N, C-alpha and C positions, 0 to 999 in steps of 0.2 A: 184655486177656489177658496175664498175666505169663509170662515165661520161667521155667524151673525155677530158675535162679539168682536172679531177682528174688523169686520166692516164698520161696526159702531165706533171703534177706536180710531180707525182711519178717517172716518167722517169728522170726528171730534178734532183730530189734528188738522185736517184740511180747513176747518172753520175757525179754529182758534190758534193755530201754530203749535209748535212743540209743547208737550205737556210734561209737568214734573213727574218723575217716576212714581211717586207715592200715589198720584192720581191713576196712573196706568195700573199699578198693583191693586188699588182699591177696586177698580172695575174688573180686573182679571180674577179676583178672589170673591168679591161680594156683589157683583151685579145681580139684581134680583131674579133675572131670568137665566143668564148665561155664565155667571161667576162660578168659579171652581167649587166653592162651598155650597152653592145653591143647586147646581146642576148635576153633580156627581153623587151617585147613590152609595157607593162603597169607597170610603176614603182610608179607613184604618183597618189594620190587621193583615193577615196573610193574603187575602184576596183584594186588598186595597193598594195604596201607594206608599204607606209607611206604617211602622209599628210605634206604639206608645206604651208608657207604663201601665195605662189602663187596659189596653188590649192584651197585655201580658197575663192578666188574670185578676180576680177580685181581691187578692190580698192587699194590693195597693190601696184600694178604697177602704178596706176594713182598718188598716193601720192609720190612714188619715182620719177616719171617724173616731178612733180611739184617742188620737192626739188632740183633735178639735174638742173632744169631750173633756179632756184634761184641762184645756184652756178655758172652757166656757163656765161662766157664772150664770146659773139658770134663773130666769124670771120670765114673765109673760111676753117680754119683748125680744128674747134671745133667739137669733136665727143664724143659720149658715147660708151664705149667699155664694153660689157657684156662678162664675162668669165664663161664658163660652163652653157650654155643656155638650157641644157636638151633637151626637145622637142619644145622649143620656146614659151612656154606660157607666161612667163614674158616679153619677147621681144614684143610679140603681144599686151599684155596689155599696155605696155609703149607706143608703136607706135600708138595704137588706141587712147590713151589719148591725145597724142601730136597732132594727126590729128584733134581731136575734139576741140582743143583750138583755140580761136580767138586771136592768137598771132603770129606775124611775127617771133619772136624769136624762137618759137617752130618749125616753118616750116624750119628754117635754120639748125637745128641739123641733122647730119647724124649719123646713128646707125651702129656700128661695132660689130661683134660677133667673139670671139676667140674660135674656136672649132677644136681640133685636129682630132676628129673622123669623118671619111668620112660618116659613116652611120648616125650619129646624124646631121651632117651638111646637108645631103640630106633631112632629116625629117624637119629640121628648114627651109630650102629653100622652100620646098613645102608649108609649113604653112604660110610663110611670103611673098610669091611671089607677093601678091597684093600691097605691099608697094614699089615695084619696086626698083629704084636706091637709095632709102632712107636707105636701109640696105645692108651691104656687109659683107664678111667673111675673116678671117685670120686663119691660122692653126699653126703658130709658131711665136716665139718672133722676129725673124729676119724680118718677115712681119710687125709686130707691129711697129718696129723701123722705117720702111719706110712709114707706113700708118697713124700712130697716133702721134700727137704732144701735143695737149692739150684737156682738157675736163674732163670726169669722167671715171675712170676704176673701175668696180664694179663686185661683185659676190654675189650670194645668195645660201647658203648651198652647197658650192663647196669644201672648204678647209677641212671640216670634213671627206670627202671621199678620201683625198689624202693618198697614202700609208704611213704607219707609222712604225717606229721601236718600239720594246717593250724591256724594261729592267727590271731586277729583282734584288733587293738588297740582297746581301749576307753578313749578319752581322758577320759571322765567319771570313771572309777575309777583311771585311770593304771595299767592292768594289761592283760595278755593274757587272752583267752578262747579255749578250744579249740573248733574247728568240728567237731561230730559230725554223724552222720546219723540222722535219725528217719524215720518213715513216717506219712503222713496221707492217708487216702482213696486208698490204693493208690499214692501217689507218694512218692518219696524227697525229703526236705527237710533243710535245714541246721538244726542245733540248737546254740546257743551254750551252752557250759558253762565256768564259772570254772576256772582252772588255776593251780597254784602252780609250774609248771615255769618255769625261767629260760630263756626262749626264745632271745633273741639273745645273752644274756650269756656264752655259751660262748666267744665270740670277742671281744666288745667289752669294753673296760674300763668300770668304773663311771662314770667321767667321760665316756667316749664315749657310753654309753647315756643318761646324763642330758641330754647335748646333743642326742642324736637325738630324745628325747621331745618337745623343744620344737617340732620341725617335723613330727613323725609325725602324719598326719591320722587322724581317727577312722575306724574300720573297715579300716584298712590290714591287708592279709593277707599272710602269709608261710607257707612250708612248712619243715618240718624232718624229715628222714628218719633216725630213730633206727636203723632197720634198716641203712641204708647206713653209718652211723657204726660200728655194731657189726661189720659185715662187714669194713670196712677195718681195724679193730682186730685182728680175727682173722687177716686176710691178713698184716698186718705182723708179727704175733706168730709166724706159722708160717714166715716167711721167715728162714732161717738165714744164707743168703748169696745175693746176686743182686739182682734188680730187681722192683719192684712198679709196675705201669703200668695206668692206665685212660684210655680215650678216650671223651669224651662231651660234651654241651653243659651249660654251667653257669656259675657265678660264679667269677671269678678274684680278686676283691677282697672283703673282708669287709663293705664298705658297699654293694656292688653290689645286693644283694637288697632294699635300701631305696630304690632309685631311684624317682622320681616316677611313671614310666611303668609300674611294676610294682605298683600299689596293690592289684591283685586277685591277686597272687601269680603263679606261673609254671605252675601245674598246668593241663594241657591234654589234650584228646582228639585222637586221630588216626584217621581213617577214610577210606579211598579217597583218600589224599593230601590230605585237607582237615583243617585245624586247627579245633577247636571248644573252647568253654569251659564247656559244660554237662556237668560231670564226673560228675553223679549219674544221668544218663540212659543207657540201654542198657548196663548193666554186663555184662561178658563179651563184648560185641559190638564194642567200640572199645578202642584202646590208650589207656592213661593214663600220662602222663609229667610229671616236674617237674625243674627245673634242679638239677644236682648242686652241692652246696656244697663246692667244691674247697678253700677255705681251712680248713674244718673237718677235712676228710680229711687235708690237709697237716699240720695240728697233731697229729692223732691218730698219724700215722705217725712224726713226729719224737719224740713222747712214747714211742714204742716203740723208739727208737734208730735209726730210719732217717734217711738224709740226703736232702733234697730236691734232686734233680738238675735239675728243671725243672718249671715250671707255665707252659705255653706254648700258643699256638694250634696247631691241626693243620697249618695252612699252614707254620709255622716248623719244626715237627717233621718233616713229610714232606719238606720241602726239605732238611733235614739228612740224612735217611735216603737220599734220592736222591743227594746229593752224595757220600756215602760209597760208595754202590753203584756209581756211575759211576767213581769213583776205583779201585774194585776190579775193574772190567771189565764191569759190567752194561751191556747195550745195550737201549734201549727201541725197540720197534716203533712205527709211527704210531698203532696202536690203543692201545698202552700209554700213549703220550704223551697221547692224548685223555683216557684215564682219569685220568692224573695231574693234568691241568689241572682236571678236575672236583673232585678231592680238594683242590686248592689254591684253587679259586674262592671268593671271599668270599660269593657268593650261594648257594653249595651247602654245602660242609663246611669251607672254609678257615679262616674266622674264628669261626664260631659254635661249632665244636667245639674243645675244649681237651684237652691231654694233661698228665696229672700223672705224673711219674716220680720214684720214690723208691728208694733202694738201701741195702743193707747189705753193704759190701765191705771187704776188708782195705786196699785202696788205691783211692781214688776217681779216676775218669778223666773227662776233659771229654766232655760228652754229644754235642756236635754237630760237633766238629772231625774232619776226615778222618784216618784212621790214617796215621802217618808210615811211611816205608819202613824 
């Protein structure tokens, strides 16, 4: 018995033929009625499908608030724009931290949330209504253009869930094929289709790719999220002054996606805190994620005139945030210290998560050094 979403996808394939995987993933996650992020009530935390730095506790949000405040030059147009706020927990933690600070600078910040989903926007608005006019929403880039000029644009665990294409190396033809999705006897199956897209050449030189081909095994699989690349380009383009930041898991080096242990790519499912690799089963019922290609995003931002301040582990970034916060008088309770240790722990979020920080400023400042007196 098919779910409504499975029937919808099968009908789409029957009418149009095999569909690219990024289309399958878009419907599985974001279909307005049956998509995973639209239909599931509990996604994050012990009762959901996965843990995040945010579900670990509010210290993550407070340290981000303090770091963003250090970056921000305050005037009437300065805002912090969170993209992909889920159910509003991180926004709540940041806004609560700012409200508790004895700082005129903190009170002048206005908070903007970019949320295309009406359902999630409604959940966020209910959760954050006590903050009144300090928080507002946009749903498309055209609104960002008219509402946001300078400040911080940031996301946490957003880009890994953007629809991605999948490609498989065919050593016999010395070329890539695109992995699409077909339907057969009520089951979703992979369908290989030739492609003329230059899959890894966006970052590798011709000589580097020629050398890579000599060791790339047949059927080697990689992902490329054109959606994430276009999103980063738009974010960089809309930033007139300030910082562009994303926190997620992914590649730090352009060769990392071709590591021998990743011959089947990085696309995975998450359900009830268990990782799976059958990404075509149970669409709409499980989370789908793939590693973020940070080197590609870094290059896109730099092509838009941004300066890369850092591409570092979450462990190093959070340590720098805490160092500044302690220097400025923040005191951690034992509970907050336990939360911080989890953020830093290599088996939790410390090394698997990366932070990309780019900026467009009149004068660049050192990212991680404490402020001087």
